[in-house]
C-alpha positions in Angstrom: 93.5 137.9 116.3 96.3 136.1 118.6 98.5 133.9 116.6 96.8 130.2 116.1 97.7 127.3 118.1 99.1 124.6 116.0 100.2 122.3 118.3 99.1 118.5 117.7 99.9 115.1 119.4 100.8 111.9 118.0 101.3 109.2 120.3 103.9 110.4 123.0 104.6 113.5 120.7 103.6 116.9 120.9 104.2 118.5 117.4 104.7 122.4 117.0 102.5 122.1 114.1 100.9 119.2 111.9 102.9 119.9 108.9 106.0 117.1 108.3 108.2 116.1 105.7 107.4 112.6 104.0 109.8 109.8 104.2 111.7 109.3 100.7 111.5 112.7 99.6 113.2 114.7 102.0 116.7 112.8 102.2 117.8 112.1 105.6 116.8 116.2 106.6 120.2 117.9 106.5 120.3 117.9 102.8 117.4 120.4 102.8 118.8 122.6 105.6 120.1 125.4 103.4 116.3 125.6 101.9 114.2 125.2 104.9 114.6 126.2 108.6 114.1 122.3 110.0 113.1 123.9 113.5 110.0 125.4 111.7 108.5 122.0 110.5 106.3 119.7 112.7 108.8 116.8 112.1 111.0 115.3 109.3 110.4 111.5 108.3 114.0 110.5 107.3 114.6 108.3 104.3 113.6 104.5 105.0 116.8 102.9 106.4 117.1 99.1 106.5 119.4 96.6 108.5 122.0 96.6 105.7 122.5 99.3 103.0 120.7 98.9 99.7 121.6 100.3 96.2 117.9 100.5 95.2 116.7 99.8 91.7 118.6 100.5 88.4 117.9 103.7 86.6 115.9 105.7 85.7 113.9 105.6 88.8 111.4 108.7 88.2 109.3 109.2 85.6 106.6 112.5 85.4 103.1 111.9 84.6 100.1 113.7 84.4 99.7 115.7 88.0 102.2 113.5 89.6 105.0 111.1 89.0 105.8 107.3 89.5 109.0 106.6 91.2 111.0 103.1 91.6 113.9 104.0 93.7 113.7 100.8 95.6 114.5 102.0 98.9 118.1 102.8 98.3 119.7 103.8 101.8 123.1 103.8 103.8 121.9 101.1 106.3 120.9 101.4 110.1 124.4 101.4 111.5 125.8 104.5 109.3 122.3 106.3 109.9 122.9 106.1 113.7 126.7 107.1 113.4 126.6 109.8 110.6 123.1 110.8 109.6 121.3 111.4 113.3 124.3 113.1 114.9 124.1 115.7 112.0 120.4 116.3 112.3 121.1 116.4 116.1 122.2 120.1 115.2 118.8 121.1 114.1 115.8 121.5 116.6 113.4 119.6 114.9 111.6 116.3 115.7 112.8 113.2 113.9 110.8 110.3 112.8 113.0 107.6 111.3 111.4 105.5 108.7 112.3 101.8 108.9 112.1 99.0 106.3 112.9 95.1 106.0 111.7 92.2 104.5 110.7 90.2 107.5 109.3 91.1 111.2 112.7 90.2 112.5 114.4 92.5 110.0 112.3 95.3 111.3 112.8 94.5 115.1 116.6 94.5 114.6 116.6 97.9 113.0 114.3 99.5 115.9 116.6 97.9 118.4 119.6 99.7 116.7 117.8 102.9 117.0 117.0 102.5 120.7 120.3 103.9 121.7 120.0 106.9 119.2 118.8 110.0 121.7 117.3 112.0 118.9 115.0 109.6 117.3 111.3 110.9 118.5 109.2 108.4 116.7 109.6 105.5 114.2 107.5 104.9 111.2 107.1 101.4 109.8 107.5 101.5 106.0 105.3 98.2 105.3 104.0 99.4 102.2 106.5 100.6 99.7 105.5 99.0 96.3 108.5 99.3 94.2 110.9 96.9 95.8 111.3 94.2 93.2 110.5 90.7 94.0 108.8 91.3 97.2 105.1 91.8 98.2 103.8 94.7 100.0 103.7 93.8 103.7 101.0 95.9 104.5 98.6 94.0 101.8 98.1 91.5 104.7 96.7 92.5 107.8 98.2 89.9 109.7 101.7 90.2 108.0 101.7 93.8 109.0 100.3 93.3 112.3 103.5 90.5 113.0 105.7 93.5 112.1 103.9 95.9 114.4 104.1 93.7 117.5 107.8 92.8 116.9 109.0 96.3 116.9 106.6 97.2 119.5 108.1 94.6 121.5 111.6 96.3 121.5 110.6 100.2 121.4 108.3 102.5 123.9 108.9 105.4 121.1 105.8 106.4 119.2 105.4 103.9 116.6 103.5 105.1 113.4 102.6 102.3 110.7 102.3 103.6 107.1 99.5 101.7 105.2 99.3 100.9 101.7 96.6 102.0 99.3 96.7 98.9 97.4 94.4 96.7 99.2 90.8 96.1 99.0 89.9 97.5 102.2 92.2 100.1 104.1 90.2 100.2 107.1 90.9 96.3 107.8 94.8 97.0 107.9 94.4 100.2 109.9 92.3 98.1 112.4 95.2 95.4 112.7 98.0 98.6 113.2 96.0 99.8 116.1 95.3 96.4 117.6 99.0 95.4 117.3 99.9 98.3 119.1 100.8 101.3 116.7 100.4 104.6 118.0 99.1 105.9 114.7 98.8 105.3 111.1 100.0 107.4 108.2 98.4 107.1 104.6 98.7 106.8 101.7 101.8 105.2 100.5 101.9 105.2 96.7 99.9 103.2 94.3 101.1 100.5 92.1 101.6 102.2 88.6 103.2 101.9 85.2 104.5 104.2 82.5 105.3 103.3 79.2 107.4 105.0 76.3 105.3 104.2 73.2 108.2 104.5 71.0 110.7 102.2 72.8 107.9 100.2 73.8 109.7 100.1 77.3 108.8 101.2 80.8 110.1 104.7 81.5 111.5 103.3 84.6 114.6 100.9 85.0 112.2 98.3 86.3 108.6 97.8 84.9 106.5 99.1 87.6 106.7 101.6 90.5 104.6 104.0 92.7 102.5 106.9 91.5 102.3 110.0 94.1 101.5 113.5 93.6 98.1 115.6 93.1 96.5 113.1 90.8 96.2 110.6 94.2 94.8 113.4 96.4 91.1 112.7 96.0 91.4 109.1 96.5 94.1 109.6 99.7 91.6 112.0 101.0 88.8 109.2 100.8 90.8 106.7 102.5 92.0 109.0 105.4 88.4 109.7 105.8 87.4 106.0 106.0 90.1 105.2 108.5 89.6 108.1 110.9 86.0 106.7 111.2 87.1 103.3 112.6 90.3 103.9 114.5 91.0 105.8 118.0 94.6 106.5 117.1 95.9 109.2 115.1 95.8 109.3 111.5 98.5 111.3 109.7 97.3 112.2 106.1 99.4 112.4 102.6 98.7 112.1 99.2 99.2 115.2 96.6 99.6 118.1 99.4 100.5 121.1 97.7 98.9 123.8 99.6 97.8 125.0 103.2 94.2 124.3 101.8 95.2 121.0 100.5 96.4 120.2 104.4 93.1 121.5 105.5 90.9 118.8 103.6 93.1 116.1 105.3 92.5 117.4 108.5 88.8 118.1 108.1 88.7 114.4 107.1 90.4 113.3 110.2 94.0 113.7 109.8 95.8 114.8 112.8 98.7 115.9 110.8 100.0 115.7 107.3 102.9 114.8 105.4 104.3 116.7 102.3 106.1 114.6 100.0 106.4 114.6 95.9 106.3 118.5 95.9 109.9 118.6 97.2 110.9 117.5 93.7 109.5 120.6 92.5 110.3 123.0 95.3 112.6 122.1 98.3 110.5 124.9 100.4 107.3 122.7 100.1 106.7 121.9 103.2 107.1 125.5 104.4 104.7 126.4 101.7 102.0 124.3 103.0 103.0 125.6 106.7 102.5 129.1 105.4 99.3 128.5 103.6 97.7 126.5 106.6 98.7 129.5 109.0 97.0 132.2 106.4 94.0 130.1 106.2 93.5 130.0 109.9 94.0 133.8 110.5 91.7 134.3 107.5 89.1 132.4 108.9 89.9 133.2 112.5 90.3 129.6 113.7 92.0 129.7 116.9 93.5 126.0 117.3 94.2 123.7 114.5 92.6 120.9 116.5 89.2 122.9 116.0 89.6 121.6 112.3 90.4 118.1 112.7 87.7 115.7 111.9 85.2 118.7 111.4 83.9 117.6 107.9 80.2 118.5 107.9 77.6 116.3 106.3 
């Protein structure tokens, strides 16, 4: 059969394929260039940047768990000005769509970061990280539909770029926050971010992290993430980007069947820097094996 058509649309963007690298696991992108041909990826989502540089949480910041890991990095980053001046020009040498993940403590901070990015020519989209669970002393913005909608509206007012809102799974009903993001002007939603979690050393009687709590990710969360992606895809008209424990091409197909238009690969980069390409290659093999001509014929086709 002919090569399968992998193109998908997210807002104003046409991605060459639906496999993206997730924020926080792929650095600023250039760190992985010696391992991965970046131009093969659907897009990369950069490490979250904030208005000012952040040092993040004290170490240790990562702890392995059964089928996953808990992280408490705390959004360490160089700040938006250095990101625009140094990180983005380095990425411009690679032909890959760049989604800038941005963070902040208030809607106004998000707005200011987005304004700084408006003059950057090689930012294809913005992902709002309103759902990080491991910043100490701060509530998760995406746990409040109203608070999250305020951030979306503030950023929507200053950018015409494709806007993606990253949802938190640490809520009673994720469809409520998904609807709020859509109503406020988001072009897409991505889910799920990590689950609030703890891991404890029984000998020292201390957290295995430098802070007591972090966020759980990896294969352990995949079944819950799938369920949430399915539920959100039933209630919004905007594209859904799924993530949570994706390791293989067939994992990606599961998310697509549940209604995701694209997927993001995250935690597996800590085990294999080529994890995103492994998923993409597996997706292509699956489509050839099952004689699927277009990836769009898979999206939302879960049978009863």
